[in-house]
TORPA-4810 file (N, C-alpha, C, O; in nm, 3 decimals):
<nodes>
NODE_1_-1.517_1.409_0.622_-1.500_1.441_0.481_-1.477_1.311_0.403_-1.386_1.234_0.433_M
NODE_2_-1.561_1.290_0.304_-1.545_1.171_0.220_-1.425_1.188_0.129_-1.394_1.298_0.084_K
NODE_3_-1.359_1.075_0.102_-1.239_1.079_0.018_-1.255_0.996_-0.108_-1.156_0.955_-0.169_Q
NODE_4_-1.379_0.971_-0.146_-1.403_0.893_-0.267_-1.384_0.979_-0.390_-1.405_1.101_-0.387_F
NODE_5_-1.345_0.914_-0.500_-1.338_0.980_-0.630_-1.421_0.897_-0.727_-1.459_0.785_-0.696_I
NODE_6_-1.449_0.952_-0.842_-1.528_0.880_-0.941_-1.441_0.776_-1.012_-1.318_0.785_-1.010_S
NODE_7_-1.506_0.678_-1.073_-1.432_0.579_-1.152_-1.354_0.649_-1.263_-1.240_0.613_-1.290_L
NODE_8_-1.414_0.748_-1.326_-1.346_0.822_-1.433_-1.217_0.886_-1.381_-1.114_0.881_-1.449_Q
NODE_9_-1.220_0.945_-1.264_-1.100_1.005_-1.206_-0.996_0.897_-1.175_-0.877_0.915_-1.200_Q
NODE_10_-1.042_0.786_-1.120_-0.951_0.676_-1.089_-0.885_0.620_-1.213_-0.765_0.591_-1.213_G
NODE_11_-0.963_0.604_-1.319_-0.909_0.554_-1.446_-0.803_0.651_-1.499_-0.695_0.608_-1.540_V
NODE_12_-0.834_0.779_-1.500_-0.738_0.880_-1.549_-0.609_0.877_-1.467_-0.500_0.885_-1.524_A
NODE_13_-0.621_0.865_-1.337_-0.502_0.866_-1.251_-0.418_0.740_-1.271_-0.295_0.749_-1.278_M
NODE_14_-0.482_0.622_-1.280_-0.405_0.499_-1.297_-0.343_0.491_-1.436_-0.233_0.438_-1.451_T
NODE_15_-0.412_0.544_-1.537_-0.352_0.547_-1.670_-0.230_0.639_-1.673_-0.127_0.605_-1.730_Q
NODE_16_-0.242_0.755_-1.610_-0.130_0.850_-1.604_-0.011_0.789_-1.531_0.103_0.806_-1.572_R
NODE_17_-0.039_0.717_-1.423_0.068_0.651_-1.348_0.138_0.547_-1.434_0.261_0.545_-1.441_Y
NODE_18_0.060_0.460_-1.500_0.121_0.356_-1.584_0.204_0.417_-1.697_0.310_0.365_-1.732_R
NODE_19_0.158_0.528_-1.753_0.228_0.593_-1.864_0.359_0.659_-1.818_0.451_0.675_-1.898_A
NODE_20_0.367_0.697_-1.692_0.481_0.776_-1.645_0.568_0.710_-1.539_0.672_0.765_-1.505_N
NODE_21_0.529_0.594_-1.487_0.600_0.538_-1.371_0.746_0.509_-1.399_0.828_0.524_-1.308_K
NODE_22_0.782_0.469_-1.517_0.924_0.445_-1.548_0.998_0.576_-1.575_1.117_0.586_-1.548_E
NODE_23_0.927_0.674_-1.628_0.990_0.802_-1.662_1.033_0.881_-1.539_1.127_0.960_-1.547_L
NODE_24_0.966_0.860_-1.427_1.001_0.936_-1.306_1.119_0.875_-1.232_1.171_0.935_-1.137_I
NODE_25_1.161_0.757_-1.274_1.274_0.689_-1.210_1.405_0.728_-1.277_1.409_0.758_-1.396_L
NODE_26_1.512_0.728_-1.200_1.645_0.742_-1.255_1.667_0.627_-1.352_1.617_0.517_-1.330_D
NODE_27_1.740_0.651_-1.459_1.757_0.550_-1.564_1.809_0.417_-1.512_1.778_0.312_-1.569_S
NODE_28_1.888_0.417_-1.406_1.941_0.293_-1.351_1.837_0.205_-1.284_1.863_0.088_-1.256_G
NODE_29_1.719_0.261_-1.257_1.613_0.186_-1.188_1.497_0.150_-1.280_1.404_0.082_-1.237_F
NODE_30_1.502_0.193_-1.404_1.391_0.168_-1.496_1.384_0.021_-1.537_1.485_-0.049_-1.544_R
NODE_31_1.260_-0.023_-1.564_1.232_-0.158_-1.613_1.277_-0.268_-1.518_1.317_-0.376_-1.561_N
NODE_32_1.271_-0.241_-1.388_1.307_-0.340_-1.286_1.191_-0.364_-1.189_1.211_-0.420_-1.081_K
NODE_33_1.072_-0.321_-1.227_0.953_-0.334_-1.143_0.972_-0.273_-1.004_0.924_-0.325_-0.904_N
NODE_34_1.044_-0.161_-1.001_1.065_-0.088_-0.875_0.930_-0.039_-0.822_0.899_-0.054_-0.704_I
NODE_35_0.851_0.019_-0.910_0.718_0.069_-0.874_0.615_-0.031_-0.925_0.611_-0.062_-1.044_L
NODE_36_0.532_-0.080_-0.836_0.430_-0.176_-0.877_0.309_-0.102_-0.936_0.293_0.019_-0.918_S
NODE_37_0.226_-0.178_-1.006_0.101_-0.121_-1.057_-0.006_-0.121_-0.949_-0.091_-0.032_-0.944_L
NODE_38_0.000_-0.222_-0.862_-0.096_-0.230_-0.752_-0.040_-0.324_-0.646_0.056_-0.398_-0.670_S
NODE_39_-0.102_-0.319_-0.529_-0.074_-0.415_-0.423_-0.207_-0.455_-0.362_-0.293_-0.370_-0.340_E
NODE_40_-0.223_-0.583_-0.335_-0.347_-0.634_-0.278_-0.319_-0.684_-0.136_-0.221_-0.755_-0.112_T
NODE_41_-0.407_-0.646_-0.043_-0.393_-0.684_0.096_-0.516_-0.763_0.139_-0.627_-0.735_0.095_F
NODE_42_-0.495_-0.862_0.225_-0.605_-0.944_0.275_-0.696_-0.863_0.366_-0.650_-0.780_0.445_N
NODE_43_-0.824_-0.889_0.354_-0.924_-0.821_0.437_-0.897_-0.842_0.585_-0.910_-0.748_0.664_R
NODE_44_-0.861_-0.964_0.624_-0.839_-0.994_0.766_-0.731_-0.904_0.825_-0.743_-0.860_0.939_A
NODE_45_-0.626_-0.877_0.749_-0.519_-0.791_0.800_-0.565_-0.646_0.811_-0.528_-0.576_0.905_E
NODE_46_-0.646_-0.601_0.716_-0.701_-0.465_0.723_-0.794_-0.454_0.844_-0.788_-0.356_0.918_I
NODE_47_-0.879_-0.555_0.862_-0.970_-0.554_0.977_-0.893_-0.558_1.109_-0.934_-0.496_1.207_E
NODE_48_-0.782_-0.629_1.112_-0.698_-0.633_1.233_-0.647_-0.492_1.266_-0.647_-0.451_1.382_E
NODE_49_-0.603_-0.418_1.164_-0.559_-0.280_1.188_-0.676_-0.194_1.235_-0.662_-0.117_1.331_L
NODE_50_-0.790_-0.206_1.168_-0.906_-0.124_1.203_-0.957_-0.153_1.344_-1.021_-0.068_1.406_L
NODE_51_-0.928_-0.272_1.395_-0.975_-0.308_1.529_-0.883_-0.260_1.640_-0.914_-0.277_1.758_S
NODE_52_-0.772_-0.201_1.606_-0.680_-0.151_1.710_-0.749_-0.042_1.791_-0.818_0.042_1.734_K
NODE_53_-0.730_-0.042_1.922_-0.793_0.061_2.006_-0.757_0.201_1.960_-0.639_0.235_1.946_P
NODE_54_-0.859_0.282_1.937_-0.838_0.421_1.896_-0.823_0.441_1.746_-0.808_0.555_1.702_G
NODE_55_-0.827_0.336_1.667_-0.807_0.350_1.523_-0.923_0.425_1.459_-1.039_0.390_1.478_C
NODE_56_-0.890_0.528_1.383_-0.990_0.602_1.307_-0.957_0.605_1.158_-1.038_0.651_1.077_T
NODE_57_-0.838_0.556_1.121_-0.796_0.561_0.981_-0.684_0.460_0.957_-0.624_0.406_1.050_A
NODE_58_-0.658_0.437_0.832_-0.543_0.356_0.789_-0.447_0.449_0.716_-0.488_0.522_0.626_I
NODE_59_-0.321_0.446_0.754_-0.219_0.527_0.687_-0.134_0.435_0.601_-0.105_0.322_0.639_R
NODE_60_-0.096_0.484_0.484_-0.009_0.407_0.394_0.123_0.480_0.381_0.130_0.594_0.334_I
NODE_61_0.228_0.412_0.423_0.364_0.459_0.401_0.418_0.384_0.280_0.360_0.283_0.238_Y
NODE_62_0.526_0.432_0.225_0.593_0.359_0.118_0.734_0.328_0.164_0.806_0.416_0.213_Y
NODE_63_0.772_0.203_0.147_0.905_0.157_0.187_0.971_0.087_0.071_0.912_0.070_-0.035_G
NODE_64_1.095_0.045_0.093_1.172_-0.018_-0.014_1.241_-0.141_0.043_1.304_-0.135_0.148_M
NODE_65_1.230_-0.253_-0.028_1.298_-0.374_0.017_1.443_-0.374_-0.031_1.489_-0.278_-0.093_D
NODE_66_1.515_-0.481_-0.001_1.657_-0.489_-0.034_1.682_-0.486_-0.185_1.791_-0.449_-0.229_E
NODE_67_1.582_-0.526_-0.265_1.594_-0.523_-0.411_1.551_-0.390_-0.469_1.538_-0.376_-0.591_D
NODE_68_1.529_-0.291_-0.384_1.489_-0.155_-0.422_1.346_-0.147_-0.475_1.310_-0.047_-0.538_K
NODE_69_1.263_-0.250_-0.452_1.123_-0.247_-0.493_1.041_-0.175_-0.386_1.056_-0.201_-0.267_K
NODE_70_0.955_-0.085_-0.433_0.871_-0.006_-0.343_0.750_-0.089_-0.299_0.688_-0.158_-0.380_V
NODE_71_0.718_-0.081_-0.169_0.604_-0.152_-0.111_0.520_-0.056_-0.029_0.572_0.037_0.033_H
NODE_72_0.389_-0.079_-0.029_0.301_-0.006_0.061_0.310_-0.069_0.199_0.315_-0.192_0.212_A
NODE_73_0.314_0.014_0.302_0.319_-0.031_0.441_0.200_0.034_0.511_0.189_0.157_0.515_I
NODE_74_0.111_-0.048_0.566_-0.012_0.003_0.626_-0.006_-0.002_0.777_0.037_-0.101_0.836_L
NODE_75_-0.050_0.107_0.841_-0.060_0.114_0.986_-0.191_0.182_1.023_-0.246_0.260_0.945_V
NODE_76_-0.240_0.152_1.142_-0.357_0.222_1.195_-0.313_0.359_1.243_-0.198_0.377_1.284_A
NODE_77_-0.404_0.455_1.238_-0.376_0.586_1.298_-0.498_0.630_1.377_-0.609_0.581_1.354_S
NODE_78_-0.477_0.724_1.470_-0.584_0.765_1.560_-0.639_0.903_1.523_-0.597_0.963_1.424_D
NODE_79_-0.733_0.951_1.603_-0.800_1.078_1.576_-0.704_1.197_1.583_-0.734_1.304_1.531_A
NODE_80_-0.590_1.178_1.648_-0.489_1.285_1.655_-0.387_1.275_1.543_-0.286_1.346_1.545_N
NODE_81_-0.413_1.188_1.445_-0.325_1.169_1.329_-0.192_1.104_1.367_-0.092_1.122_1.299_N
NODE_82_-0.193_1.027_1.477_-0.072_0.958_1.522_-0.079_0.812_1.481_-0.187_0.752_1.483_A
NODE_83_0.035_0.754_1.444_0.042_0.612_1.416_0.013_0.532_1.542_0.053_0.570_1.651_D
NODE_84_-0.057_0.420_1.525_-0.079_0.326_1.634_0.013_0.208_1.606_-0.014_0.127_1.517_I
NODE_85_0.122_0.199_1.681_0.227_0.102_1.649_0.240_-0.011_1.749_0.321_-0.101_1.728_L
NODE_86_0.164_-0.009_1.855_0.166_-0.121_1.948_0.283_-0.115_2.044_0.361_-0.020_2.044_G
NODE_87_0.293_-0.219_2.126_0.399_-0.224_2.227_0.537_-0.237_2.163_0.553_-0.303_2.060_P
NODE_88_0.633_-0.173_2.223_0.771_-0.179_2.170_0.871_-0.211_2.279_0.990_-0.181_2.265_T
NODE_89_0.826_-0.272_2.388_0.921_-0.303_2.496_0.982_-0.441_2.475_0.935_-0.518_2.392_N
NODE_90_1.084_-0.471_2.549_1.159_-0.595_2.532_1.080_-0.719_2.572_1.117_-0.830_2.534_S
NODE_91_0.972_-0.703_2.650_0.891_-0.817_2.691_0.793_-0.860_2.581_0.729_-0.964_2.594_A
NODE_92_0.783_-0.783_2.475_0.691_-0.813_2.366_0.748_-0.923_2.278_0.866_-0.918_2.241_T
NODE_93_0.666_-1.021_2.244_0.712_-1.127_2.154_0.709_-1.077_2.011_0.641_-0.979_1.980_T
NODE_94_0.782_-1.145_1.923_0.785_-1.106_1.783_0.645_-1.113_1.723_0.608_-1.027_1.643_E
NODE_95_0.566_-1.216_1.759_0.430_-1.228_1.706_0.344_-1.109_1.748_0.263_-1.061_1.668_D
NODE_96_0.361_-1.060_1.869_0.283_-0.944_1.915_0.323_-0.818_1.840_0.240_-0.731_1.817_E
NODE_97_0.449_-0.809_1.802_0.495_-0.693_1.727_0.448_-0.698_1.583_0.429_-0.594_1.520_E
NODE_98_0.430_-0.818_1.530_0.400_-0.834_1.388_0.257_-0.800_1.348_0.230_-0.787_1.229_D
NODE_99_0.164_-0.783_1.442_0.027_-0.759_1.401_-0.013_-0.611_1.411_-0.130_-0.580_1.431_D
NODE_100_0.083_-0.522_1.397_0.056_-0.379_1.401_0.090_-0.308_1.270_0.045_-0.196_1.247_W
NODE_101_0.169_-0.372_1.186_0.212_-0.311_1.058_0.193_-0.416_0.948_0.239_-0.529_0.961_I
NODE_102_0.125_-0.377_0.840_0.098_-0.469_0.729_0.183_-0.428_0.609_0.179_-0.312_0.566_V
NODE_103_0.259_-0.523_0.556_0.340_-0.494_0.437_0.334_-0.606_0.335_0.371_-0.584_0.220_E
NODE_104_0.290_-0.721_0.370_0.300_-0.835_0.280_0.190_-0.837_0.175_0.117_-0.935_0.160_T
NODE_105_0.180_-0.727_0.102_0.082_-0.719_-0.005_0.128_-0.801_-0.125_0.246_-0.833_-0.140_G
NODE_106_0.032_-0.833_-0.208_0.061_-0.906_-0.332_0.084_-0.802_-0.441_-0.008_-0.731_-0.480_I
NODE_107_0.208_-0.793_-0.489_0.246_-0.690_-0.585_0.214_-0.731_-0.728_0.229_-0.847_-0.765_R
NODE_108_0.170_-0.634_-0.806_0.151_-0.649_-0.950_0.244_-0.549_-1.016_0.237_-0.431_-0.984_C
NODE_109_0.331_-0.592_-1.108_0.353_-0.732_-1.138_0.425_-0.800_-1.022_0.501_-0.735_-0.951_P
NODE_110_0.405_-0.912_-1.005_0.402_-1.043_-1.067_0.258_-1.097_-1.066_0.212_-1.147_-1.168_V
NODE_111_0.188_-1.087_-0.954_0.052_-1.138_-0.946_-0.042_-1.019_-0.963_-0.053_-0.935_-0.873_V
NODE_112_-0.110_-1.012_-1.077_-0.194_-0.897_-1.109_-0.342_-0.933_-1.103_-0.380_-1.048_-1.123_C
NODE_113_-0.426_-0.833_-1.076_-0.569_-0.858_-1.070_-0.628_-0.881_-1.210_-0.564_-0.855_-1.312_P
NODE_114_-0.752_-0.930_-1.210_-0.826_-0.942_-1.335_-0.839_-0.803_-1.397_-0.829_-0.702_-1.327_E
NODE_115_-0.860_-0.798_-1.528_-0.877_-0.670_-1.597_-0.993_-0.590_-1.537_-1.098_-0.645_-1.506_D
NODE_116_-0.972_-0.462_-1.523_-1.077_-0.369_-1.481_-1.044_-0.235_-1.545_-0.933_-0.216_-1.595_S
NODE_117_-1.137_-0.142_-1.545_-1.107_-0.010_-1.600_-0.986_0.057_-1.534_-0.922_0.142_-1.595_P
NODE_118_-0.955_0.018_-1.409_-0.843_0.082_-1.340_-0.707_0.026_-1.380_-0.605_0.087_-1.348_L
NODE_119_-0.702_-0.088_-1.450_-0.572_-0.142_-1.486_-0.557_-0.172_-1.636_-0.461_-0.236_-1.676_N
NODE_120_-0.650_-0.126_-1.716_-0.640_-0.144_-1.860_-0.591_-0.015_-1.924_-0.624_0.095_-1.879_E
NODE_121_-0.511_-0.029_-2.029_-0.462_0.091_-2.097_-0.573_0.163_-2.174_-0.571_0.285_-2.185_D
NODE_122_-0.668_0.087_-2.226_-0.779_0.146_-2.301_-0.911_0.085_-2.252_-0.966_-0.003_-2.318_N
NODE_123_-0.962_0.131_-2.138_-1.086_0.072_-2.085_-1.206_0.103_-2.171_-1.317_0.061_-2.141_P
</nodes>
């Protein structure tokens, strides 16, 4: 099943999000960039996830850092809808553990993409 949407649908959804993202937050969290407008991930990291044995999809979780800012967390998943998380035993090095979960996306704001219909208020 394809999961693509039209540009028009994407524009409507991103505009609605930008218009409401602060309103859905408790007042104590507003105007602190808790919710980003977008996050950009390097192709190499996405390809690394896609190359995991058994990977059929990429799953996006949402997490929160110590400053309460929300981040996308990407993991590979398999045909049974299970996360592919790699080895978790004590013999695994930190580097081996680090290439199974992607979180270091570039958040907007601060670093935002060039203007496009998906990030302009009036495309």
